[in-house]
A tleap script that builds the chain and sets N, CA, C and O, in Angstrom:
source leaprc.protein.ff14SB
mol = sequence {
  NMET HIE GLU THR SER PRO LEU THR ASN ASN
  GLU SER ALA ARG ARG PHE GLU VAL THR VAL
  ASP GLY LYS PRO ALA PHE ILE ASN TYR GLN
  LYS GLN GLY ASP LYS THR LEU ILE LEU THR
  HIE THR GLU VAL ASP PRO THR LEU GLU GLY
  LYS GLY VAL GLY SER LYS LEU VAL ALA ASP
  THR LEU ALA TYR ILE ASP SER ARG GLY MET
  ASN ILE VAL SER ALA CYS PRO PHE VAL SER
  VAL TYR ILE LYS ARG HIE PRO ASP TRP GLN
  ARG LEU LEU VAL GLU ASP LEU ALA GLU CASP
}
set mol.1.N position { -43.967 172.111 157.126 }
set mol.1.CA position { -43.148 171.539 158.271 }
set mol.1.C position { -43.681 170.325 158.897 }
set mol.1.O position { -44.859 170.336 159.253 }
set mol.2.N position { -43.022 169.368 159.061 }
set mol.2.CA position { -43.353 168.003 159.624 }
set mol.2.C position { -43.272 168.110 161.211 }
set mol.2.O position { -42.401 168.754 161.795 }
set mol.3.N position { -44.224 167.442 161.791 }
set mol.3.CA position { -44.351 167.250 163.272 }
set mol.3.C position { -43.328 166.145 163.525 }
set mol.3.O position { -43.600 165.004 163.149 }
set mol.4.N position { -42.224 166.391 164.108 }
set mol.4.CA position { -41.281 165.172 164.313 }
set mol.4.C position { -40.998 165.087 165.790 }
set mol.4.O position { -40.813 166.091 166.478 }
set mol.5.N position { -40.969 163.723 166.305 }
set mol.5.CA position { -40.697 163.496 167.805 }
set mol.5.C position { -39.283 163.694 168.078 }
set mol.5.O position { -38.656 163.970 167.056 }
set mol.6.N position { -38.547 163.636 169.200 }
set mol.6.CA position { -37.300 163.622 169.450 }
set mol.6.C position { -36.737 162.234 169.042 }
set mol.6.O position { -37.462 161.240 169.004 }
set mol.7.N position { -35.336 162.204 168.720 }
set mol.7.CA position { -34.768 160.880 168.558 }
set mol.7.C position { -34.807 160.105 169.794 }
set mol.7.O position { -34.506 160.683 170.839 }
set mol.8.N position { -35.135 158.881 169.815 }
set mol.8.CA position { -34.987 158.027 170.849 }
set mol.8.C position { -34.235 156.712 170.499 }
set mol.8.O position { -34.333 156.176 169.394 }
set mol.9.N position { -33.427 156.199 171.585 }
set mol.9.CA position { -32.573 154.937 171.293 }
set mol.9.C position { -33.605 153.916 171.943 }
set mol.9.O position { -33.703 153.928 173.170 }
set mol.10.N position { -34.359 153.057 171.221 }
set mol.10.CA position { -35.059 151.948 171.593 }
set mol.10.C position { -34.175 150.748 171.678 }
set mol.10.O position { -34.051 149.963 170.737 }
set mol.11.N position { -33.523 150.614 172.894 }
set mol.11.CA position { -32.513 149.578 173.019 }
set mol.11.C position { -33.267 148.223 172.944 }
set mol.11.O position { -32.679 147.319 172.351 }
set mol.12.N position { -34.311 148.003 173.391 }
set mol.12.CA position { -35.111 146.674 173.296 }
set mol.12.C position { -35.222 146.288 171.845 }
set mol.12.O position { -34.904 145.159 171.469 }
set mol.13.N position { -35.683 147.242 171.004 }
set mol.13.CA position { -35.680 146.908 169.396 }
set mol.13.C position { -34.440 147.193 168.731 }
set mol.13.O position { -34.386 146.978 167.520 }
set mol.14.N position { -33.367 147.674 169.375 }
set mol.14.CA position { -32.054 147.787 168.758 }
set mol.14.C position { -32.349 148.815 167.523 }
set mol.14.O position { -32.098 148.468 166.369 }
set mol.15.N position { -32.878 150.055 167.817 }
set mol.15.CA position { -33.017 150.894 166.721 }
set mol.15.C position { -33.150 152.172 167.309 }
set mol.15.O position { -33.529 152.262 168.476 }
set mol.16.N position { -32.812 153.423 166.462 }
set mol.16.CA position { -33.056 154.813 166.807 }
set mol.16.C position { -34.338 155.051 165.986 }
set mol.16.O position { -34.523 154.648 164.838 }
set mol.17.N position { -35.234 155.795 166.776 }
set mol.17.CA position { -36.524 156.015 166.202 }
set mol.17.C position { -36.914 157.654 166.192 }
set mol.17.O position { -36.410 158.493 166.939 }
set mol.18.N position { -37.757 157.859 165.343 }
set mol.18.CA position { -38.564 159.146 165.370 }
set mol.18.C position { -39.950 158.864 164.650 }
set mol.18.O position { -40.126 158.034 163.759 }
set mol.19.N position { -40.862 159.673 165.178 }
set mol.19.CA position { -42.227 159.750 164.505 }
set mol.19.C position { -42.350 161.004 163.816 }
set mol.19.O position { -42.219 162.045 164.459 }
set mol.20.N position { -42.617 161.030 162.426 }
set mol.20.CA position { -42.833 162.252 161.650 }
set mol.20.C position { -44.536 162.045 161.127 }
set mol.20.O position { -45.003 161.123 160.458 }
set mol.21.N position { -45.103 163.026 161.591 }
set mol.21.CA position { -46.451 163.131 161.085 }
set mol.21.C position { -47.235 161.885 161.631 }
set mol.21.O position { -48.251 161.501 161.051 }
set mol.22.N position { -46.768 161.278 162.718 }
set mol.22.CA position { -47.425 159.991 163.232 }
set mol.22.C position { -46.883 158.726 162.597 }
set mol.22.O position { -47.255 157.632 163.020 }
set mol.23.N position { -45.946 158.838 161.515 }
set mol.23.CA position { -45.362 157.804 161.028 }
set mol.23.C position { -43.918 157.367 161.428 }
set mol.23.O position { -43.029 158.212 161.530 }
set mol.24.N position { -43.696 156.064 161.650 }
set mol.24.CA position { -42.314 155.840 162.183 }
set mol.24.C position { -41.087 155.946 161.109 }
set mol.24.O position { -41.266 155.630 159.934 }
set mol.25.N position { -39.944 156.370 161.548 }
set mol.25.CA position { -38.817 156.163 160.847 }
set mol.25.C position { -37.679 155.775 161.819 }
set mol.25.O position { -37.615 156.237 162.958 }
set mol.26.N position { -36.875 154.991 161.361 }
set mol.26.CA position { -35.812 154.367 162.220 }
set mol.26.C position { -34.686 153.755 161.478 }
set mol.26.O position { -34.730 153.468 160.282 }
set mol.27.N position { -33.588 153.559 162.329 }
set mol.27.CA position { -32.289 153.073 161.893 }
set mol.27.C position { -32.069 151.655 162.918 }
set mol.27.O position { -32.103 151.695 164.148 }
set mol.28.N position { -31.858 150.518 162.156 }
set mol.28.CA position { -31.692 149.521 162.968 }
set mol.28.C position { -30.357 149.402 163.247 }
set mol.28.O position { -29.537 149.769 162.405 }
set mol.29.N position { -29.950 148.864 164.488 }
set mol.29.CA position { -28.417 148.656 164.723 }
set mol.29.C position { -28.162 147.394 165.574 }
set mol.29.O position { -29.068 146.841 166.196 }
set mol.30.N position { -26.929 146.983 165.570 }
set mol.30.CA position { -26.416 145.936 166.279 }
set mol.30.C position { -25.263 146.535 167.058 }
set mol.30.O position { -24.498 147.381 166.593 }
set mol.31.N position { -25.193 145.983 168.393 }
set mol.31.CA position { -23.984 146.431 169.126 }
set mol.31.C position { -22.775 145.558 168.793 }
set mol.31.O position { -22.948 144.366 168.542 }
set mol.32.N position { -21.569 146.100 168.781 }
set mol.32.CA position { -20.402 145.389 168.654 }
set mol.32.C position { -19.444 145.900 169.693 }
set mol.32.O position { -18.714 146.863 169.459 }
set mol.33.N position { -19.443 145.272 170.817 }
set mol.33.CA position { -18.669 145.499 171.954 }
set mol.33.C position { -19.430 146.709 172.693 }
set mol.33.O position { -20.644 146.808 172.519 }
set mol.34.N position { -18.769 147.615 173.494 }
set mol.34.CA position { -19.200 148.562 174.170 }
set mol.34.C position { -19.323 149.940 173.545 }
set mol.34.O position { -20.066 150.806 174.009 }
set mol.35.N position { -18.596 150.097 172.521 }
set mol.35.CA position { -18.297 151.504 171.979 }
set mol.35.C position { -18.800 151.525 170.396 }
set mol.35.O position { -18.875 152.596 169.794 }
set mol.36.N position { -19.079 150.490 169.882 }
set mol.36.CA position { -19.505 150.530 168.479 }
set mol.36.C position { -20.845 149.839 168.099 }
set mol.36.O position { -21.201 148.728 168.492 }
set mol.37.N position { -21.490 150.621 167.322 }
set mol.37.CA position { -22.791 150.284 166.846 }
set mol.37.C position { -22.659 149.919 165.326 }
set mol.37.O position { -22.001 150.667 164.603 }
set mol.38.N position { -23.255 148.808 164.818 }
set mol.38.CA position { -23.246 148.601 163.529 }
set mol.38.C position { -24.823 149.041 163.009 }
set mol.38.O position { -25.842 148.516 163.460 }
set mol.39.N position { -24.805 150.028 162.051 }
set mol.39.CA position { -26.105 150.479 161.690 }
set mol.39.C position { -26.312 149.730 160.479 }
set mol.39.O position { -25.493 149.711 159.560 }
set mol.40.N position { -27.440 149.094 160.479 }
set mol.40.CA position { -27.822 147.992 159.499 }
set mol.40.C position { -28.847 148.355 158.536 }
set mol.40.O position { -28.842 147.853 157.412 }
set mol.41.N position { -29.742 149.211 158.910 }
set mol.41.CA position { -30.933 149.460 157.746 }
set mol.41.C position { -31.831 150.909 158.333 }
set mol.41.O position { -32.207 151.137 159.482 }
set mol.42.N position { -31.981 151.653 157.235 }
set mol.42.CA position { -32.829 152.685 157.484 }
set mol.42.C position { -34.152 152.611 156.943 }
set mol.42.O position { -34.216 152.159 155.800 }
set mol.43.N position { -35.163 152.927 157.464 }
set mol.43.CA position { -36.456 153.007 157.125 }
set mol.43.C position { -37.317 154.002 157.365 }
set mol.43.O position { -37.588 154.296 158.529 }
set mol.44.N position { -37.974 154.784 156.120 }
set mol.44.CA position { -38.825 155.930 156.365 }
set mol.44.C position { -40.050 155.392 155.771 }
set mol.44.O position { -39.966 154.570 154.858 }
set mol.45.N position { -41.266 155.820 156.252 }
set mol.45.CA position { -42.402 155.654 155.755 }
set mol.45.C position { -42.624 156.075 154.213 }
set mol.45.O position { -42.354 157.248 153.952 }
set mol.46.N position { -43.003 155.402 153.348 }
set mol.46.CA position { -42.981 155.845 151.829 }
set mol.46.C position { -43.735 157.084 151.538 }
set mol.46.O position { -43.550 157.667 150.471 }
set mol.47.N position { -44.553 157.512 152.396 }
set mol.47.CA position { -45.307 158.873 152.180 }
set mol.47.C position { -44.355 160.088 152.626 }
set mol.47.O position { -44.556 161.256 152.292 }
set mol.48.N position { -43.286 159.647 153.429 }
set mol.48.CA position { -42.436 160.814 153.867 }
set mol.48.C position { -41.068 160.719 152.914 }
set mol.48.O position { -40.235 161.591 153.161 }
set mol.49.N position { -40.800 159.972 152.080 }
set mol.49.CA position { -39.586 159.778 151.238 }
set mol.49.C position { -39.476 161.053 150.471 }
set mol.49.O position { -40.450 161.659 150.024 }
set mol.50.N position { -38.101 161.464 150.333 }
set mol.50.CA position { -38.011 162.495 149.598 }
set mol.50.C position { -38.029 163.957 150.233 }
set mol.50.O position { -37.731 165.006 149.662 }
set mol.51.N position { -38.402 163.799 151.404 }
set mol.51.CA position { -38.701 165.130 152.158 }
set mol.51.C position { -37.691 165.298 153.121 }
set mol.51.O position { -38.002 166.101 154.001 }
set mol.52.N position { -36.392 164.703 153.245 }
set mol.52.CA position { -35.355 165.001 154.096 }
set mol.52.C position { -35.418 164.307 155.415 }
set mol.52.O position { -34.535 164.472 156.256 }
set mol.53.N position { -36.493 163.500 155.615 }
set mol.53.CA position { -36.662 162.683 156.731 }
set mol.53.C position { -35.655 161.863 157.186 }
set mol.53.O position { -35.196 161.902 158.327 }
set mol.54.N position { -35.236 160.967 156.125 }
set mol.54.CA position { -34.056 160.022 156.353 }
set mol.54.C position { -32.819 160.781 156.546 }
set mol.54.O position { -32.153 160.333 157.479 }
set mol.55.N position { -32.335 161.733 155.986 }
set mol.55.CA position { -31.205 162.515 156.086 }
set mol.55.C position { -31.098 162.979 157.538 }
set mol.55.O position { -30.095 162.837 158.237 }
set mol.56.N position { -32.379 163.615 157.952 }
set mol.56.CA position { -32.246 164.282 159.388 }
set mol.56.C position { -32.128 163.060 160.457 }
set mol.56.O position { -31.419 163.171 161.458 }
set mol.57.N position { -32.871 161.897 160.171 }
set mol.57.CA position { -32.762 160.782 161.001 }
set mol.57.C position { -31.263 160.386 161.171 }
set mol.57.O position { -30.793 160.156 162.285 }
set mol.58.N position { -30.515 160.314 159.995 }
set mol.58.CA position { -29.252 159.904 160.037 }
set mol.58.C position { -28.376 160.947 160.775 }
set mol.58.O position { -27.505 160.575 161.562 }
set mol.59.N position { -28.583 162.090 160.549 }
set mol.59.CA position { -27.910 163.133 161.177 }
set mol.59.C position { -27.934 163.357 162.659 }
set mol.59.O position { -27.005 163.710 163.384 }
set mol.60.N position { -29.151 163.089 162.961 }
set mol.60.CA position { -29.671 163.018 164.606 }
set mol.60.C position { -28.901 161.743 165.185 }
set mol.60.O position { -28.197 161.901 166.183 }
set mol.61.N position { -29.000 160.617 164.651 }
set mol.61.CA position { -28.509 159.259 165.060 }
set mol.61.C position { -26.975 159.553 165.118 }
set mol.61.O position { -26.367 159.145 166.108 }
set mol.62.N position { -26.319 160.204 164.173 }
set mol.62.CA position { -24.756 160.128 164.223 }
set mol.62.C position { -24.375 161.167 165.457 }
set mol.62.O position { -23.445 160.899 166.218 }
set mol.63.N position { -25.163 162.372 165.597 }
set mol.63.CA position { -24.911 163.180 166.814 }
set mol.63.C position { -25.245 162.599 168.098 }
set mol.63.O position { -24.672 163.040 169.093 }
set mol.64.N position { -26.093 161.670 168.209 }
set mol.64.CA position { -26.334 160.868 169.414 }
set mol.64.C position { -25.207 160.151 169.812 }
set mol.64.O position { -24.720 160.250 170.938 }
set mol.65.N position { -24.649 159.217 168.666 }
set mol.65.CA position { -23.604 158.285 168.821 }
set mol.65.C position { -22.308 159.047 169.140 }
set mol.65.O position { -21.499 158.580 169.942 }
set mol.66.N position { -22.115 160.190 168.529 }
set mol.66.CA position { -20.877 160.971 168.699 }
set mol.66.C position { -20.864 161.537 170.144 }
set mol.66.O position { -19.806 161.534 170.773 }
set mol.67.N position { -22.082 162.055 170.724 }
set mol.67.CA position { -22.035 162.564 171.933 }
set mol.67.C position { -21.919 161.654 173.109 }
set mol.67.O position { -21.795 162.084 174.256 }
set mol.68.N position { -21.966 160.229 172.766 }
set mol.68.CA position { -21.681 159.407 173.753 }
set mol.68.C position { -20.287 158.702 173.463 }
set mol.68.O position { -20.034 157.672 174.087 }
set mol.69.N position { -19.393 159.188 172.572 }
set mol.69.CA position { -18.063 158.839 172.400 }
set mol.69.C position { -18.009 157.401 171.624 }
set mol.69.O position { -17.006 156.699 171.753 }
set mol.70.N position { -18.924 157.048 170.951 }
set mol.70.CA position { -18.944 155.922 170.290 }
set mol.70.C position { -18.716 155.836 168.763 }
set mol.70.O position { -18.723 156.901 168.146 }
set mol.71.N position { -18.519 154.703 168.101 }
set mol.71.CA position { -18.033 154.671 166.783 }
set mol.71.C position { -19.245 153.925 166.129 }
set mol.71.O position { -20.182 153.494 166.801 }
set mol.72.N position { -19.159 153.806 164.783 }
set mol.72.CA position { -20.144 153.041 164.008 }
set mol.72.C position { -19.447 152.322 162.823 }
set mol.72.O position { -18.435 152.745 162.266 }
set mol.73.N position { -20.092 151.217 162.514 }
set mol.73.CA position { -19.903 150.363 161.294 }
set mol.73.C position { -21.078 150.759 160.391 }
set mol.73.O position { -22.199 150.662 160.890 }
set mol.74.N position { -20.980 151.153 159.242 }
set mol.74.CA position { -22.058 151.283 158.305 }
set mol.74.C position { -22.239 150.216 157.497 }
set mol.74.O position { -21.442 150.049 156.574 }
set mol.75.N position { -23.382 149.249 157.711 }
set mol.75.CA position { -23.799 148.332 156.927 }
set mol.75.C position { -25.064 148.666 156.185 }
set mol.75.O position { -25.708 147.848 155.528 }
set mol.76.N position { -25.355 149.885 156.339 }
set mol.76.CA position { -26.562 150.575 155.552 }
set mol.76.C position { -26.219 151.343 154.491 }
set mol.76.O position { -25.466 152.289 154.723 }
set mol.77.N position { -26.644 151.138 153.225 }
set mol.77.CA position { -26.234 152.008 152.154 }
set mol.77.C position { -26.695 153.506 152.243 }
set mol.77.O position { -26.039 154.441 151.783 }
set mol.78.N position { -27.837 153.620 152.855 }
set mol.78.CA position { -28.390 155.070 153.029 }
set mol.78.C position { -27.458 155.791 154.105 }
set mol.78.O position { -27.225 156.995 153.997 }
set mol.79.N position { -27.014 155.149 154.981 }
set mol.79.CA position { -26.180 155.876 155.967 }
set mol.79.C position { -24.922 156.121 155.287 }
set mol.79.O position { -24.474 157.268 155.281 }
set mol.80.N position { -24.262 155.119 154.678 }
set mol.80.CA position { -22.903 155.287 153.842 }
set mol.80.C position { -22.956 156.465 153.028 }
set mol.80.O position { -22.132 157.371 153.154 }
set mol.81.N position { -24.092 156.491 152.023 }
set mol.81.CA position { -24.184 157.703 151.210 }
set mol.81.C position { -24.123 159.053 151.994 }
set mol.81.O position { -23.503 160.017 151.546 }
set mol.82.N position { -24.762 159.079 153.125 }
set mol.82.CA position { -24.949 160.231 153.938 }
set mol.82.C position { -23.733 160.646 154.301 }
set mol.82.O position { -23.412 161.828 154.177 }
set mol.83.N position { -22.955 159.769 154.769 }
set mol.83.CA position { -21.575 160.077 155.335 }
set mol.83.C position { -20.611 160.559 154.210 }
set mol.83.O position { -19.799 161.463 154.408 }
set mol.84.N position { -20.730 159.965 153.116 }
set mol.84.CA position { -19.981 160.300 151.821 }
set mol.84.C position { -20.229 161.706 151.459 }
set mol.84.O position { -19.370 162.393 150.907 }
set mol.85.N position { -21.653 162.225 151.835 }
set mol.85.CA position { -21.992 163.606 151.409 }
set mol.85.C position { -21.621 164.511 152.540 }
set mol.85.O position { -21.407 165.694 152.278 }
set mol.86.N position { -21.523 164.076 153.781 }
set mol.86.CA position { -21.122 164.752 154.964 }
set mol.86.C position { -19.705 164.275 155.672 }
set mol.86.O position { -19.630 163.745 156.781 }
set mol.87.N position { -18.693 164.552 154.869 }
set mol.87.CA position { -17.499 163.778 155.404 }
set mol.87.C position { -16.967 164.093 156.860 }
set mol.87.O position { -16.025 163.477 157.359 }
set mol.88.N position { -17.592 165.014 157.438 }
set mol.88.CA position { -17.108 165.333 158.798 }
set mol.88.C position { -17.438 164.127 159.705 }
set mol.88.O position { -16.753 163.859 160.692 }
set mol.89.N position { -18.555 163.387 159.311 }
set mol.89.CA position { -19.094 162.352 160.243 }
set mol.89.C position { -18.090 161.003 159.952 }
set mol.89.O position { -18.223 160.013 160.672 }
set mol.90.N position { -17.138 161.017 158.924 }
set mol.90.CA position { -16.298 159.828 158.687 }
set mol.90.C position { -15.565 159.571 159.953 }
set mol.90.O position { -15.251 158.415 160.237 }
set mol.91.N position { -15.238 160.666 160.815 }
set mol.91.CA position { -14.512 160.401 162.058 }
set mol.91.C position { -15.094 159.259 162.950 }
set mol.91.O position { -14.332 158.622 163.677 }
set mol.92.N position { -16.426 158.991 162.906 }
set mol.92.CA position { -17.148 158.035 163.593 }
set mol.92.C position { -17.019 156.664 163.017 }
set mol.92.O position { -17.313 155.690 163.710 }
set mol.93.N position { -16.576 156.525 161.731 }
set mol.93.CA position { -16.535 155.198 161.176 }
set mol.93.C position { -15.285 154.224 161.601 }
set mol.93.O position { -14.111 154.585 161.522 }
set mol.94.N position { -15.692 152.996 162.043 }
set mol.94.CA position { -14.548 152.125 162.261 }
set mol.94.C position { -14.362 151.407 160.856 }
set mol.94.O position { -13.234 151.196 160.410 }
set mol.95.N position { -15.418 151.073 160.236 }
set mol.95.CA position { -15.267 150.567 158.910 }
set mol.95.C position { -16.598 150.601 158.219 }
set mol.95.O position { -17.643 150.647 158.868 }
set mol.96.N position { -16.571 150.580 156.984 }
set mol.96.CA position { -17.840 150.877 156.270 }
set mol.96.C position { -18.151 149.394 155.366 }
set mol.96.O position { -17.343 148.951 154.549 }
set mol.97.N position { -19.273 148.839 155.638 }
set mol.97.CA position { -19.642 147.517 155.034 }
set mol.97.C position { -20.529 147.684 153.865 }
set mol.97.O position { -20.814 146.712 153.165 }
set mol.98.N position { -20.979 148.864 153.620 }
set mol.98.CA position { -21.944 149.306 152.472 }
set mol.98.C position { -21.261 149.626 151.186 }
set mol.98.O position { -21.965 149.981 150.240 }
set mol.99.N position { -19.953 149.539 151.042 }
set mol.99.CA position { -19.247 149.966 149.979 }
set mol.99.C position { -19.865 149.321 148.583 }
set mol.99.O position { -20.320 148.177 148.624 }
set mol.100.N position { -19.870 149.838 147.738 }
set mol.100.CA position { -20.253 149.271 146.566 }
set mol.100.C position { -19.412 148.014 146.003 }
set mol.100.O position { -19.736 147.479 144.943 }
savepdb mol mol.pdb
quit
């Protein structure tokens, strides 16, 4: 089991962050108005890849956004694939820019 910090919204860096086993994982975003965030890039330390860290980060980020009554635009392929695999989250999508 990995030691994971709680998800934080680092507004100054415009990213949602966690630390897993002392290594950062994050999703960058841009604001579009008051109620929409464009999720632009997901990054997980290479030593953590394939261990579910990215998926948990996306799930926690979407839950955070949902709890604040906001929507997303996915410009990140990783987020777009996650939402396709978990269609309940499609309700948050305004549009999806990461389509193939």
